[in-house]
N, CA, C and O atoms as CSV, one atom per row, in Angstrom:
chain,resi,resn,atom,element,x,y,z
A,1,UNK,N,N,-32.656,172.739,-176.759
A,1,UNK,CA,C,-31.804,171.668,-176.258
A,1,UNK,C,C,-30.471,171.647,-176.996
A,1,UNK,O,O,-29.419,171.475,-176.380
A,2,UNK,N,N,-30.514,171.823,-178.312
A,2,UNK,CA,C,-29.292,171.839,-179.111
A,2,UNK,C,C,-28.388,172.997,-178.713
A,2,UNK,O,O,-27.163,172.869,-178.693
A,3,UNK,N,N,-29.018,174.143,-178.393
A,3,UNK,CA,C,-28.239,175.315,-177.989
A,3,UNK,C,C,-27.488,175.037,-176.695
A,3,UNK,O,O,-26.319,175.399,-176.564
A,4,UNK,N,N,-28.146,174.402,-175.747
A,4,UNK,CA,C,-27.497,174.081,-174.470
A,4,UNK,C,C,-26.351,173.099,-174.705
A,4,UNK,O,O,-25.266,173.274,-174.149
A,5,UNK,N,N,-26.575,172.078,-175.513
A,5,UNK,CA,C,-25.524,171.097,-175.804
A,5,UNK,C,C,-24.319,171.762,-176.463
A,5,UNK,O,O,-23.180,171.519,-176.066
A,6,UNK,N,N,-24.566,172.596,-177.463
A,6,UNK,CA,C,-23.457,173.301,-178.135
A,6,UNK,C,C,-22.744,174.248,-177.179
A,6,UNK,O,O,-21.524,174.399,-177.247
A,7,UNK,N,N,-23.488,174.879,-176.302
A,7,UNK,CA,C,-22.888,175.778,-175.315
A,7,UNK,C,C,-21.963,175.011,-174.385
A,7,UNK,O,O,-20.871,175.479,-174.061
A,8,UNK,N,N,-22.395,173.841,-173.960
A,8,UNK,CA,C,-21.551,173.016,-173.088
A,8,UNK,C,C,-20.270,172.600,-173.810
A,8,UNK,O,O,-19.182,172.690,-173.239
A,9,UNK,N,N,-20.387,172.153,-175.039
A,9,UNK,CA,C,-19.208,171.718,-175.808
A,9,UNK,C,C,-18.254,172.889,-176.034
A,9,UNK,O,O,-17.051,172.758,-175.810
A,10,UNK,N,N,-18.771,174.009,-176.465
A,10,UNK,CA,C,-17.918,175.175,-176.720
A,10,UNK,C,C,-17.279,175.669,-175.425
A,10,UNK,O,O,-16.108,176.048,-175.424
A,11,UNK,N,N,-18.029,175.670,-174.325
A,11,UNK,CA,C,-17.478,176.095,-173.038
A,11,UNK,C,C,-16.354,175.177,-172.587
A,11,UNK,O,O,-15.325,175.635,-172.089
A,12,UNK,N,N,-16.560,173.882,-172.766
A,12,UNK,CA,C,-15.513,172.928,-172.392
A,12,UNK,C,C,-14.259,173.150,-173.221
A,12,UNK,O,O,-13.157,173.192,-172.674
A,13,UNK,N,N,-14.407,173.291,-174.522
A,13,UNK,CA,C,-13.247,173.511,-175.390
A,13,UNK,C,C,-12.542,174.819,-175.048
A,13,UNK,O,O,-11.313,174.874,-175.002
A,14,UNK,N,N,-13.317,175.864,-174.810
A,14,UNK,CA,C,-12.735,177.156,-174.462
A,14,UNK,C,C,-11.975,177.089,-173.146
A,14,UNK,O,O,-10.855,177.592,-173.054
A,15,UNK,N,N,-12.572,176.470,-172.120
A,15,UNK,CA,C,-11.900,176.413,-170.819
A,15,UNK,C,C,-10.661,175.526,-170.870
A,15,UNK,O,O,-9.671,175.817,-170.198
A,16,UNK,N,N,-10.694,174.454,-171.649
A,16,UNK,CA,C,-9.522,173.603,-171.799
A,16,UNK,C,C,-8.403,174.358,-172.501
A,16,UNK,O,O,-7.248,174.303,-172.078
A,17,UNK,N,N,-8.745,175.059,-173.565
A,17,UNK,CA,C,-7.747,175.856,-174.283
A,17,UNK,C,C,-7.193,176.955,-173.389
A,17,UNK,O,O,-5.987,177.204,-173.391
A,18,UNK,N,N,-8.064,177.620,-172.622
A,18,UNK,CA,C,-7.626,178.681,-171.709
A,18,UNK,C,C,-6.654,178.120,-170.674
A,18,UNK,O,O,-5.624,178.736,-170.398
A,19,UNK,N,N,-6.967,176.962,-170.101
A,19,UNK,CA,C,-6.079,176.347,-169.122
A,19,UNK,C,C,-4.722,175.999,-169.716
A,19,UNK,O,O,-3.687,176.182,-169.075
A,20,UNK,N,N,-4.735,175.499,-170.943
A,20,UNK,CA,C,-3.479,175.173,-171.614
A,20,UNK,C,C,-2.647,176.425,-171.847
A,20,UNK,O,O,-1.446,176.433,-171.579
A,21,UNK,N,N,-3.274,177.477,-172.342
A,21,UNK,CA,C,-2.544,178.718,-172.632
A,21,UNK,C,C,-1.981,179.329,-171.348
A,21,UNK,O,O,-0.842,179.795,-171.334
A,22,UNK,N,N,-2.757,179.329,-170.290
A,22,UNK,CA,C,-2.272,179.876,-169.023
A,22,UNK,C,C,-1.086,179.062,-168.520
A,22,UNK,O,O,-0.075,179.637,-168.118
A,23,UNK,N,N,-1.190,177.747,-168.534
A,23,UNK,CA,C,-0.084,176.929,-168.037
A,23,UNK,C,C,1.147,177.093,-168.917
A,23,UNK,O,O,2.266,177.156,-168.408
A,24,UNK,N,N,0.958,177.161,-170.218
A,24,UNK,CA,C,2.087,177.382,-171.122
A,24,UNK,C,C,2.748,178.722,-170.824
A,24,UNK,O,O,3.974,178.816,-170.783
A,25,UNK,N,N,1.937,179.760,-170.616
A,25,UNK,CA,C,2.511,181.081,-170.363
A,25,UNK,C,C,3.243,181.138,-169.026
A,25,UNK,O,O,4.187,181.913,-168.876
A,26,UNK,N,N,2.825,180.333,-168.055
A,26,UNK,CA,C,3.527,180.296,-166.773
A,26,UNK,C,C,4.918,179.690,-166.899
A,26,UNK,O,O,5.732,179.814,-165.984
A,27,UNK,N,N,5.193,179.045,-168.006
A,27,UNK,CA,C,6.518,178.482,-168.254
A,27,UNK,C,C,7.391,179.429,-169.069
A,27,UNK,O,O,8.491,179.056,-169.478
A,28,UNK,N,N,6.916,180.648,-169.311
A,28,UNK,CA,C,7.680,181.626,-170.080
A,28,UNK,C,C,8.249,182.674,-169.132
A,28,UNK,O,O,7.548,183.156,-168.243
A,29,UNK,N,N,9.510,183.025,-169.317
A,29,UNK,CA,C,10.173,183.954,-168.399
A,29,UNK,C,C,9.560,185.347,-168.422
A,29,UNK,O,O,9.696,186.073,-167.438
A,30,UNK,N,N,8.892,185.756,-169.497
A,30,UNK,CA,C,8.295,187.078,-169.557
A,30,UNK,C,C,7.123,187.259,-168.603
A,30,UNK,O,O,6.614,188.370,-168.458
A,31,UNK,N,N,6.684,186.182,-167.947
A,31,UNK,CA,C,5.590,186.283,-166.981
A,31,UNK,C,C,6.053,186.833,-165.635
A,31,UNK,O,O,5.230,187.110,-164.762
A,32,UNK,N,N,7.366,186.993,-165.465
A,32,UNK,CA,C,7.908,187.640,-164.264
A,32,UNK,C,C,7.599,186.904,-162.973
A,32,UNK,O,O,8.016,185.761,-162.781
A,33,UNK,N,N,6.856,187.576,-162.079
A,33,UNK,CA,C,6.532,187.030,-160.766
A,33,UNK,C,C,5.754,185.726,-160.871
A,33,UNK,O,O,5.980,184.800,-160.092
A,34,UNK,N,N,4.841,185.651,-161.829
A,34,UNK,CA,C,4.059,184.427,-162.010
A,34,UNK,C,C,4.965,183.263,-162.435
A,34,UNK,O,O,4.789,182.132,-161.981
A,35,UNK,N,N,5.929,183.553,-163.308
A,35,UNK,CA,C,6.888,182.530,-163.754
A,35,UNK,C,C,7.698,182.022,-162.571
A,35,UNK,O,O,7.878,180.816,-162.407
A,36,UNK,N,N,8.188,182.951,-161.744
A,36,UNK,CA,C,9.008,182.554,-160.587
A,36,UNK,C,C,8.207,181.706,-159.595
A,36,UNK,O,O,8.721,180.726,-159.055
A,37,UNK,N,N,6.961,182.081,-159.361
A,37,UNK,CA,C,6.123,181.311,-158.435
A,37,UNK,C,C,5.845,179.920,-158.997
A,37,UNK,O,O,5.870,178.930,-158.266
A,38,UNK,N,N,5.580,179.852,-160.290
A,38,UNK,CA,C,5.287,178.557,-160.902
A,38,UNK,C,C,6.540,177.685,-160.966
A,38,UNK,O,O,6.470,176.475,-160.753
A,39,UNK,N,N,7.673,178.296,-161.256
A,39,UNK,CA,C,8.932,177.550,-161.274
A,39,UNK,C,C,9.246,177.016,-159.882
A,39,UNK,O,O,9.692,175.878,-159.739
A,40,UNK,N,N,9.015,177.831,-158.859
A,40,UNK,CA,C,9.222,177.391,-157.480
A,40,UNK,C,C,8.336,176.181,-157.180
A,40,UNK,O,O,8.778,175.224,-156.545
A,41,UNK,N,N,7.099,176.229,-157.633
A,41,UNK,CA,C,6.169,175.113,-157.445
A,41,UNK,C,C,6.715,173.850,-158.118
A,41,UNK,O,O,6.698,172.773,-157.523
A,42,UNK,N,N,7.192,173.980,-159.343
A,42,UNK,CA,C,7.719,172.813,-160.059
A,42,UNK,C,C,8.971,172.266,-159.400
A,42,UNK,O,O,9.130,171.051,-159.288
A,43,UNK,N,N,9.858,173.139,-158.963
A,43,UNK,CA,C,11.096,172.671,-158.346
A,43,UNK,C,C,10.834,172.011,-156.999
A,43,UNK,O,O,11.555,171.096,-156.602
A,44,UNK,N,N,9.806,172.471,-156.299
A,44,UNK,CA,C,9.457,171.852,-155.024
A,44,UNK,C,C,8.800,170.492,-155.251
A,44,UNK,O,O,9.096,169.520,-154.556
A,45,UNK,N,N,7.905,170.442,-156.236
A,45,UNK,CA,C,7.191,169.196,-156.508
A,45,UNK,C,C,8.053,168.163,-157.222
A,45,UNK,O,O,7.970,166.968,-156.940
A,46,UNK,N,N,8.873,168.634,-158.142
A,46,UNK,CA,C,9.667,167.740,-158.979
A,46,UNK,C,C,11.122,168.206,-159.002
A,46,UNK,O,O,11.564,168.812,-159.978
A,47,UNK,N,N,11.868,167.925,-157.929
A,47,UNK,CA,C,13.269,168.340,-157.908
A,47,UNK,C,C,14.030,167.728,-159.083
A,47,UNK,O,O,13.769,166.586,-159.459
A,48,UNK,N,N,14.973,168.481,-159.670
A,48,UNK,CA,C,15.678,168.006,-160.868
A,48,UNK,C,C,16.387,166.660,-160.698
A,48,UNK,O,O,16.519,165.912,-161.666
A,49,UNK,N,N,16.840,166.345,-159.496
A,49,UNK,CA,C,17.588,165.104,-159.297
A,49,UNK,C,C,16.775,164.009,-158.610
A,49,UNK,O,O,17.318,162.965,-158.249
A,50,UNK,N,N,15.487,164.243,-158.430
A,50,UNK,CA,C,14.657,163.275,-157.722
A,50,UNK,C,C,13.321,163.114,-158.437
A,50,UNK,O,O,12.340,163.762,-158.072
A,51,UNK,N,N,13.278,162.275,-159.430
A,51,UNK,CA,C,12.058,162.075,-160.199
A,51,UNK,C,C,11.182,160.965,-159.634
A,51,UNK,O,O,10.048,160.784,-160.079
A,52,UNK,N,N,11.690,160.229,-158.668
A,52,UNK,CA,C,10.935,159.125,-158.094
A,52,UNK,C,C,10.837,159.333,-156.587
A,52,UNK,O,O,11.834,159.618,-155.924
A,53,UNK,N,N,9.642,159.191,-156.060
A,53,UNK,CA,C,9.443,159.389,-154.639
A,53,UNK,C,C,8.439,158.372,-154.122
A,53,UNK,O,O,7.473,158.032,-154.805
A,54,UNK,N,N,8.680,157.893,-152.909
A,54,UNK,CA,C,7.757,156.959,-152.286
A,54,UNK,C,C,6.622,157.683,-151.555
A,54,UNK,O,O,5.633,157.060,-151.171
A,55,UNK,N,N,6.763,158.977,-151.367
A,55,UNK,CA,C,5.752,159.747,-150.663
A,55,UNK,C,C,5.123,160.775,-151.604
A,55,UNK,O,O,5.733,161.213,-152.579
A,56,UNK,N,N,3.893,161.141,-151.281
A,56,UNK,CA,C,3.188,162.146,-152.066
A,56,UNK,C,C,3.750,163.524,-151.736
A,56,UNK,O,O,3.948,163.856,-150.567
A,57,UNK,N,N,4.002,164.308,-152.748
A,57,UNK,CA,C,4.476,165.674,-152.540
A,57,UNK,C,C,3.311,166.624,-152.785
A,57,UNK,O,O,2.760,166.667,-153.885
A,58,UNK,N,N,2.941,167.377,-151.772
A,58,UNK,CA,C,1.860,168.340,-151.969
A,58,UNK,C,C,2.445,169.673,-152.435
A,58,UNK,O,O,3.635,169.936,-152.261
A,59,UNK,N,N,1.611,170.492,-153.015
A,59,UNK,CA,C,2.074,171.742,-153.602
A,59,UNK,C,C,2.569,172.732,-152.558
A,59,UNK,O,O,3.415,173.572,-152.864
A,60,UNK,N,N,2.066,172.654,-151.349
A,60,UNK,CA,C,2.519,173.555,-150.297
A,60,UNK,C,C,2.017,174.971,-150.494
A,60,UNK,O,O,1.102,175.220,-151.279
A,61,UNK,N,N,2.630,175.893,-149.770
A,61,UNK,CA,C,2.161,177.279,-149.819
A,61,UNK,C,C,2.711,178.045,-151.012
A,61,UNK,O,O,2.223,179.137,-151.304
A,62,UNK,N,N,3.701,177.520,-151.705
A,62,UNK,CA,C,4.269,178.205,-152.860
A,62,UNK,C,C,3.618,177.756,-154.161
A,62,UNK,O,O,4.245,177.794,-155.219
A,63,UNK,N,N,2.389,177.342,-154.082
A,63,UNK,CA,C,1.679,176.868,-155.261
A,63,UNK,C,C,1.141,178.054,-156.067
A,63,UNK,O,O,1.259,179.205,-155.647
A,64,UNK,N,N,0.567,177.768,-157.198
A,64,UNK,CA,C,0.082,178.837,-158.068
A,64,UNK,C,C,-1.432,179.030,-158.109
A,64,UNK,O,O,-1.888,179.812,-158.943
A,65,UNK,N,N,-2.248,178.380,-157.274
A,65,UNK,CA,C,-3.693,178.628,-157.384
A,65,UNK,C,C,-4.082,180.086,-157.170
A,65,UNK,O,O,-5.010,180.571,-157.817
A,66,UNK,N,N,-3.401,180.789,-156.286
A,66,UNK,CA,C,-3.735,182.194,-156.053
A,66,UNK,C,C,-3.445,183.002,-157.308
A,66,UNK,O,O,-4.246,183.849,-157.704
A,67,UNK,N,N,-2.307,182.745,-157.931
A,67,UNK,CA,C,-1.974,183.458,-159.161
A,67,UNK,C,C,-2.949,183.091,-160.274
A,67,UNK,O,O,-3.347,183.950,-161.061
A,68,UNK,N,N,-3.330,181.835,-160.344
A,68,UNK,CA,C,-4.297,181.421,-161.359
A,68,UNK,C,C,-5.641,182.099,-161.131
A,68,UNK,O,O,-6.304,182.506,-162.085
A,69,UNK,N,N,-6.047,182.222,-159.863
A,69,UNK,CA,C,-7.310,182.880,-159.560
A,69,UNK,C,C,-7.287,184.334,-160.017
A,69,UNK,O,O,-8.291,184.852,-160.507
A,70,UNK,N,N,-6.147,184.987,-159.857
A,70,UNK,CA,C,-6.018,186.378,-160.310
A,70,UNK,C,C,-6.190,186.448,-161.822
A,70,UNK,O,O,-6.893,187.318,-162.334
A,71,UNK,N,N,-5.548,185.531,-162.528
A,71,UNK,CA,C,-5.619,185.544,-163.988
A,71,UNK,C,C,-6.995,185.096,-164.470
A,71,UNK,O,O,-7.513,185.633,-165.449
A,72,UNK,N,N,-7.589,184.120,-163.792
A,72,UNK,CA,C,-8.865,183.554,-164.245
A,72,UNK,C,C,-10.074,184.357,-163.787
A,72,UNK,O,O,-11.184,184.105,-164.256
A,73,UNK,N,N,-9.891,185.310,-162.891
A,73,UNK,CA,C,-11.047,186.053,-162.377
A,73,UNK,C,C,-11.877,186.729,-163.466
A,73,UNK,O,O,-13.098,186.792,-163.324
A,74,UNK,N,N,-11.277,187.244,-164.555
A,74,UNK,CA,C,-12.142,187.795,-165.610
A,74,UNK,C,C,-13.093,186.751,-166.201
A,74,UNK,O,O,-14.207,187.085,-166.605
A,75,UNK,N,N,-12.657,185.484,-166.252
A,75,UNK,CA,C,-13.550,184.447,-166.775
A,75,UNK,C,C,-14.724,184.178,-165.844
A,75,UNK,O,O,-15.740,183.627,-166.269
A,76,UNK,N,N,-14.594,184.557,-164.594
A,76,UNK,CA,C,-15.698,184.399,-163.656
A,76,UNK,C,C,-16.558,185.661,-163.597
A,76,UNK,O,O,-17.784,185.583,-163.524
A,77,UNK,N,N,-15.913,186.806,-163.628
A,77,UNK,CA,C,-16.621,188.074,-163.444
A,77,UNK,C,C,-17.373,188.501,-164.706
A,77,UNK,O,O,-18.524,188.928,-164.623
A,78,UNK,N,N,-16.736,188.389,-165.866
A,78,UNK,CA,C,-17.365,188.848,-167.110
A,78,UNK,C,C,-18.676,188.112,-167.404
A,78,UNK,O,O,-19.666,188.769,-167.730
A,79,UNK,N,N,-18.728,186.760,-167.303
A,79,UNK,CA,C,-20.027,186.099,-167.535
A,79,UNK,C,C,-21.096,186.524,-166.528
A,79,UNK,O,O,-22.274,186.599,-166.876
A,80,UNK,N,N,-20.698,186.804,-165.284
A,80,UNK,CA,C,-21.677,187.263,-164.293
A,80,UNK,C,C,-22.272,188.605,-164.711
A,80,UNK,O,O,-23.483,188.809,-164.638
A,81,UNK,N,N,-21.414,189.508,-165.145
A,81,UNK,CA,C,-21.889,190.826,-165.580
A,81,UNK,C,C,-22.782,190.688,-166.804
A,81,UNK,O,O,-23.850,191.297,-166.870
A,82,UNK,N,N,-22.344,189.885,-167.778
A,82,UNK,CA,C,-23.143,189.708,-168.995
A,82,UNK,C,C,-24.495,189.069,-168.705
A,82,UNK,O,O,-25.492,189.403,-169.345
A,83,UNK,N,N,-24.532,188.154,-167.742
A,83,UNK,CA,C,-25.795,187.512,-167.381
A,83,UNK,C,C,-26.719,188.506,-166.680
A,83,UNK,O,O,-27.922,188.532,-166.941
A,84,UNK,N,N,-26.160,189.314,-165.798
A,84,UNK,CA,C,-26.976,190.333,-165.112
A,84,UNK,C,C,-27.535,191.360,-166.086
A,84,UNK,O,O,-28.625,191.891,-165.876
A,85,UNK,N,N,-26.791,191.638,-167.149
A,85,UNK,CA,C,-27.242,192.598,-168.161
A,85,UNK,C,C,-28.228,191.956,-169.137
A,85,UNK,O,O,-28.814,192.644,-169.973
A,86,UNK,N,N,-28.410,190.638,-169.031
A,86,UNK,CA,C,-29.335,189.937,-169.910
A,86,UNK,C,C,-28.752,189.627,-171.281
A,86,UNK,O,O,-29.495,189.316,-172.212
A,87,UNK,N,N,-27.422,189.708,-171.418
A,87,UNK,CA,C,-26.794,189.467,-172.713
A,87,UNK,C,C,-26.490,187.994,-172.961
A,87,UNK,O,O,-26.348,187.574,-174.110
A,88,UNK,N,N,-26.391,187.209,-171.896
A,88,UNK,CA,C,-26.217,185.760,-172.040
A,88,UNK,C,C,-27.234,185.072,-171.136
A,88,UNK,O,O,-27.599,185.621,-170.097
A,89,UNK,N,N,-27.696,183.886,-171.509
A,89,UNK,CA,C,-28.685,183.188,-170.685
A,89,UNK,C,C,-28.072,182.668,-169.389
A,89,UNK,O,O,-26.857,182.498,-169.290
A,90,UNK,N,N,-28.917,182.418,-168.404
A,90,UNK,CA,C,-28.454,181.987,-167.090
A,90,UNK,C,C,-27.701,180.672,-167.144
A,90,UNK,O,O,-26.748,180.484,-166.388
A,91,UNK,N,N,-28.106,179.744,-168.028
A,91,UNK,CA,C,-27.433,178.441,-168.069
A,91,UNK,C,C,-25.993,178.581,-168.577
A,91,UNK,O,O,-25.123,177.797,-168.196
A,92,UNK,N,N,-25.741,179.567,-169.426
A,92,UNK,CA,C,-24.373,179.796,-169.883
A,92,UNK,C,C,-23.513,180.287,-168.725
A,92,UNK,O,O,-22.345,179.917,-168.611
A,93,UNK,N,N,-24.091,181.115,-167.875
A,93,UNK,CA,C,-23.369,181.571,-166.681
A,93,UNK,C,C,-22.992,180.380,-165.807
A,93,UNK,O,O,-21.868,180.309,-165.310
A,94,UNK,N,N,-23.918,179.448,-165.616
A,94,UNK,CA,C,-23.625,178.270,-164.788
A,94,UNK,C,C,-22.518,177.415,-165.414
A,94,UNK,O,O,-21.673,176.865,-164.707
A,95,UNK,N,N,-22.533,177.311,-166.735
A,95,UNK,CA,C,-21.499,176.530,-167.405
A,95,UNK,C,C,-20.140,177.182,-167.219
A,95,UNK,O,O,-19.161,176.499,-166.922
A,96,UNK,N,N,-20.069,178.511,-167.394
A,96,UNK,CA,C,-18.786,179.207,-167.202
A,96,UNK,C,C,-18.285,179.047,-165.770
A,96,UNK,O,O,-17.103,178.779,-165.556
A,97,UNK,N,N,-19.164,179.207,-164.798
A,97,UNK,CA,C,-18.746,179.069,-163.401
A,97,UNK,C,C,-18.309,177.634,-163.096
A,97,UNK,O,O,-17.388,177.413,-162.310
A,98,UNK,N,N,-18.976,176.666,-163.721
A,98,UNK,CA,C,-18.599,175.270,-163.522
A,98,UNK,C,C,-17.244,174.930,-164.119
A,98,UNK,O,O,-16.487,174.138,-163.558
A,99,UNK,N,N,-16.952,175.524,-165.243
A,99,UNK,CA,C,-15.666,175.260,-165.899
A,99,UNK,C,C,-14.541,175.882,-165.104
A,99,UNK,O,O,-13.377,175.772,-165.491
């Protein structure tokens, strides 16, 4: 039981840190195409001269979920492979997929 609890806590901390690092890196110009797509998303959602809006602004088609999926796919694929090889328990795989 303690192992499962610690696994959940560590998985949560790892996924939160990973999300922060990815979002931070999307704000760096060295990310190239990913930076441009993310900047486009920010400029569409939050125009520089319009910080207040009465209507909800959706991310639209220029959003970054597709780019995030490309970057995050190793976090989904690697635990699956490790679980199939018997190197990590099945519940850890579920935690990674949930995060």
